[in-house]
C-alpha positions as a Markdown table, in Angstrom:
| # | Residue | x | y | z |
|---|---|---|---|---|
| 1 | Unk | 123.6 | 70.4 | 79.4 |
| 2 | Unk | 123.3 | 67.8 | 76.7 |
| 3 | Unk | 119.7 | 67.7 | 77.4 |
| 4 | Unk | 119.0 | 71.0 | 76.6 |
| 5 | Unk | 120.8 | 71.3 | 73.4 |
| 6 | Unk | 119.0 | 68.3 | 72.0 |
| 7 | Unk | 116.1 | 69.8 | 73.6 |
| 8 | Unk | 116.9 | 73.3 | 71.8 |
| 9 | Unk | 117.4 | 71.5 | 68.3 |
| 10 | Unk | 114.1 | 69.5 | 68.4 |
| 11 | Unk | 112.5 | 72.7 | 69.0 |
| 12 | Unk | 114.5 | 74.3 | 66.2 |
| 13 | Unk | 113.3 | 71.0 | 63.9 |
| 14 | Unk | 109.8 | 71.0 | 64.9 |
| 15 | Unk | 109.4 | 75.1 | 64.5 |
| 16 | Unk | 111.2 | 75.0 | 60.9 |
| 17 | Unk | 108.6 | 72.7 | 59.7 |
| 18 | Unk | 105.7 | 74.0 | 61.0 |
| 19 | Unk | 106.9 | 77.7 | 59.5 |
| 20 | Unk | 108.0 | 75.6 | 56.4 |
| 21 | Unk | 106.8 | 78.5 | 53.9 |
| 22 | Unk | 108.9 | 81.3 | 52.5 |
| 23 | Unk | 105.7 | 83.6 | 53.3 |
| 24 | Unk | 105.9 | 86.9 | 55.5 |
| 25 | Unk | 103.8 | 88.8 | 57.5 |
| 26 | Unk | 103.4 | 92.1 | 56.3 |
| 27 | Unk | 104.7 | 91.5 | 53.2 |
| 28 | Unk | 103.5 | 90.6 | 49.7 |
| 29 | Unk | 103.7 | 87.0 | 48.7 |
| 30 | Unk | 106.8 | 86.0 | 46.5 |
| 31 | Unk | 106.0 | 86.6 | 43.4 |
| 32 | Unk | 105.2 | 83.7 | 40.9 |
| 33 | Unk | 104.1 | 82.8 | 37.7 |
| 34 | Unk | 101.6 | 80.0 | 36.6 |
| 35 | Unk | 101.1 | 79.1 | 32.8 |
| 36 | Unk | 100.9 | 75.5 | 32.6 |
| 37 | Unk | 96.9 | 75.6 | 33.1 |
| 38 | Unk | 96.4 | 78.8 | 34.8 |
| 39 | Unk | 93.2 | 81.0 | 35.9 |
| 40 | Unk | 90.1 | 79.2 | 35.3 |
| 41 | Unk | 87.8 | 81.1 | 33.1 |
| 42 | Unk | 84.0 | 80.5 | 32.1 |
| 43 | Unk | 82.8 | 81.6 | 28.5 |
| 44 | Unk | 79.6 | 80.2 | 26.9 |
| 45 | Unk | 79.2 | 77.7 | 30.3 |
| 46 | Unk | 82.7 | 76.5 | 29.2 |
| 47 | Unk | 86.0 | 76.2 | 31.0 |
| 48 | Unk | 89.0 | 77.9 | 29.1 |
| 49 | Unk | 92.6 | 78.8 | 30.9 |
| 50 | Unk | 94.5 | 81.7 | 30.9 |
| 51 | Unk | 98.1 | 82.6 | 32.0 |
| 52 | Unk | 98.0 | 83.7 | 36.1 |
| 53 | Unk | 100.3 | 85.4 | 38.4 |
| 54 | Unk | 100.1 | 86.8 | 41.8 |
| 55 | Unk | 99.6 | 90.2 | 40.5 |
| 56 | Unk | 96.5 | 89.5 | 39.4 |
| 57 | Unk | 95.2 | 89.3 | 43.4 |
| 58 | Unk | 95.9 | 92.9 | 44.1 |
| 59 | Unk | 92.8 | 95.3 | 44.1 |
| 60 | Unk | 91.0 | 92.9 | 46.5 |
| 61 | Unk | 91.1 | 91.8 | 50.2 |
| 62 | Unk | 91.5 | 87.9 | 49.4 |
| 63 | Unk | 91.5 | 84.8 | 50.8 |
| 64 | Unk | 93.8 | 82.5 | 49.3 |
| 65 | Unk | 93.7 | 79.0 | 49.7 |
| 66 | Unk | 96.5 | 77.0 | 48.2 |
| 67 | Unk | 95.6 | 73.4 | 47.9 |
| 68 | Unk | 97.0 | 70.1 | 47.0 |
| 69 | Unk | 95.3 | 68.6 | 44.4 |
| 70 | Unk | 93.5 | 66.2 | 46.9 |
| 71 | Unk | 89.8 | 66.2 | 48.1 |
| 72 | Unk | 91.7 | 65.7 | 51.9 |
| 73 | Unk | 92.8 | 68.6 | 51.4 |
| 74 | Unk | 90.5 | 70.5 | 50.3 |
| 75 | Unk | 88.5 | 69.5 | 53.2 |
| 76 | Unk | 90.7 | 70.7 | 55.8 |
| 77 | Unk | 89.5 | 74.1 | 55.4 |
| 78 | Unk | 85.9 | 73.6 | 53.8 |
| 79 | Unk | 84.5 | 75.2 | 57.5 |
| 80 | Unk | 86.4 | 78.8 | 56.6 |
| 81 | Unk | 84.9 | 78.7 | 52.9 |
| 82 | Unk | 81.8 | 78.1 | 54.3 |
| 83 | Unk | 81.9 | 80.9 | 56.3 |
| 84 | Unk | 83.4 | 83.3 | 53.8 |
| 85 | Unk | 80.5 | 82.3 | 51.5 |
| 86 | Unk | 77.8 | 83.1 | 54.1 |
| 87 | Unk | 79.7 | 86.3 | 55.3 |
| 88 | Unk | 78.9 | 87.7 | 51.6 |
| 89 | Unk | 81.2 | 90.0 | 51.6 |
| 90 | Unk | 80.9 | 93.1 | 48.4 |
| 91 | Unk | 82.6 | 91.3 | 44.9 |
| 92 | Unk | 83.5 | 94.7 | 44.0 |
| 93 | Unk | 86.1 | 94.1 | 46.9 |
| 94 | Unk | 86.7 | 90.9 | 48.3 |
| 95 | Unk | 87.6 | 87.5 | 46.1 |
| 96 | Unk | 88.4 | 83.8 | 47.3 |
| 97 | Unk | 92.0 | 82.9 | 45.3 |
| 98 | Unk | 91.7 | 79.0 | 45.2 |
| 99 | Unk | 95.4 | 77.9 | 43.8 |
| 100 | Unk | 95.5 | 74.1 | 43.4 |
| 101 | Unk | 98.5 | 72.1 | 43.0 |
| 102 | Unk | 97.8 | 69.7 | 40.3 |
| 103 | Unk | 101.5 | 68.2 | 40.6 |
| 104 | Unk | 100.2 | 67.1 | 44.3 |
| 105 | Unk | 97.4 | 65.1 | 43.7 |
| 106 | Unk | 97.3 | 61.4 | 44.2 |
| 107 | Unk | 99.2 | 59.3 | 41.1 |
| 108 | Unk | 96.3 | 58.9 | 38.5 |
| 109 | Unk | 93.7 | 61.5 | 39.7 |
| 110 | Unk | 95.3 | 64.7 | 37.9 |
| 111 | Unk | 92.1 | 64.6 | 35.1 |
| 112 | Unk | 89.7 | 64.3 | 38.0 |
| 113 | Unk | 91.8 | 67.2 | 39.6 |
| 114 | Unk | 91.3 | 69.3 | 36.5 |
| 115 | Unk | 87.2 | 68.1 | 35.8 |
| 116 | Unk | 86.9 | 68.8 | 39.9 |
| 117 | Unk | 88.2 | 72.2 | 40.0 |
| 118 | Unk | 86.6 | 73.4 | 36.3 |
| 119 | Unk | 82.8 | 72.4 | 38.0 |
| 120 | Unk | 83.9 | 74.3 | 40.9 |
| 121 | Unk | 84.6 | 77.6 | 39.0 |
| 122 | Unk | 81.2 | 77.3 | 37.8 |
| 123 | Unk | 79.9 | 77.0 | 41.1 |
| 124 | Unk | 81.3 | 79.7 | 42.3 |
| 125 | Unk | 82.3 | 81.8 | 39.1 |
| 126 | Unk | 82.8 | 84.9 | 41.0 |
| 127 | Unk | 85.9 | 83.1 | 42.7 |
| 128 | Unk | 88.9 | 83.4 | 41.4 |
| 129 | Unk | 90.5 | 79.6 | 40.5 |
| 130 | Unk | 94.0 | 78.8 | 39.9 |
| 131 | Unk | 94.8 | 75.3 | 38.4 |
| 132 | Unk | 98.5 | 74.9 | 38.7 |
| 133 | Unk | 99.4 | 72.0 | 36.2 |
| 134 | Unk | 103.8 | 72.0 | 37.9 |
| 135 | Unk | 103.2 | 73.0 | 41.3 |
| 136 | Unk | 105.2 | 76.2 | 40.9 |
| 137 | Unk | 103.5 | 78.1 | 43.7 |
| 138 | Unk | 103.9 | 75.9 | 46.0 |
| 139 | Unk | 107.6 | 75.5 | 45.2 |
| 140 | Unk | 108.2 | 79.2 | 45.0 |
| 141 | Unk | 106.2 | 79.6 | 48.7 |
| 142 | Unk | 107.5 | 76.4 | 50.0 |
| 143 | Unk | 104.0 | 75.0 | 51.1 |
| 144 | Unk | 103.5 | 71.4 | 52.6 |
| 145 | Unk | 103.0 | 68.8 | 50.3 |
| 146 | Unk | 99.6 | 67.3 | 50.9 |
| 147 | Unk | 97.6 | 70.4 | 52.3 |
| 148 | Unk | 96.2 | 73.4 | 52.8 |
| 149 | Unk | 97.9 | 77.1 | 53.1 |
| 150 | Unk | 95.5 | 80.2 | 54.0 |
| 151 | Unk | 96.2 | 83.5 | 53.3 |
| 152 | Unk | 94.5 | 86.7 | 53.9 |
| 153 | Unk | 95.9 | 89.5 | 52.3 |
| 154 | Unk | 95.3 | 93.3 | 51.7 |
| 155 | Unk | 94.2 | 95.2 | 48.5 |
| 156 | Unk | 98.1 | 96.4 | 48.1 |
| 157 | Unk | 99.1 | 92.4 | 48.5 |
| 158 | Unk | 100.5 | 92.8 | 52.4 |
| 159 | Unk | 99.7 | 89.7 | 54.0 |
| 160 | Unk | 97.8 | 89.9 | 57.4 |
| 161 | Unk | 97.4 | 85.8 | 57.9 |
| 162 | Unk | 99.2 | 82.5 | 56.9 |
| 163 | Unk | 98.4 | 78.9 | 58.3 |
| 164 | Unk | 99.2 | 75.9 | 57.0 |
| 165 | Unk | 97.2 | 72.9 | 57.3 |
| 166 | Unk | 93.4 | 73.0 | 59.0 |
| 167 | Unk | 91.9 | 76.4 | 60.9 |
| 168 | Unk | 90.3 | 76.3 | 64.2 |
| 169 | Unk | 87.3 | 78.3 | 65.1 |
| 170 | Unk | 89.1 | 81.4 | 66.6 |
| 171 | Unk | 91.1 | 81.1 | 63.5 |
| 172 | Unk | 88.3 | 81.1 | 61.4 |
| 173 | Unk | 86.8 | 84.3 | 63.3 |
| 174 | Unk | 90.2 | 85.7 | 63.1 |
| 175 | Unk | 90.0 | 85.7 | 58.8 |
| 176 | Unk | 86.9 | 86.8 | 59.3 |
| 177 | Unk | 87.6 | 89.6 | 61.2 |
| 178 | Unk | 91.1 | 90.6 | 59.2 |
| 179 | Unk | 88.4 | 90.5 | 55.8 |
| 180 | Unk | 86.1 | 93.1 | 57.4 |
| 181 | Unk | 88.6 | 95.3 | 58.5 |
| 182 | Unk | 90.6 | 95.1 | 55.7 |
| 183 | Unk | 87.1 | 96.0 | 53.2 |
């Protein structure tokens, strides 16, 4: 009896750490605004910032990549990002949104994270990129530190898929299928 109780307790804690976020399928993400830095825009080959909030993600099917400001977090789902680029979804109805948590960067690398985000925006100008200096999105959504979260949401903002950590090949195909189905 004691072993079963311990096992149930262990499984409860294990599952709660796997699903630490507070994002729910078939619902919109918790609303949050990023005012310290914000969305990166390119104007005259220079980058500028504007305030951003989750309402800006409505109207298009999206894959949202919320990542810590670390190269290891960016690499976690690089295969998915490459597959999305290769799929060449129509820009009028699809957009990738990358939210970079600069507050979750290795100490002393914040300026590198910022310049890397700006370079990425110039390389992929059709993507939406948000630099979150204070990590308000990760805090509001309850995301794991030093990680990468992938969400798929439809045009109305309903979450169709959520996973923290690296996606396997089957999950990458699932994400691509959900995007195609929702376009």
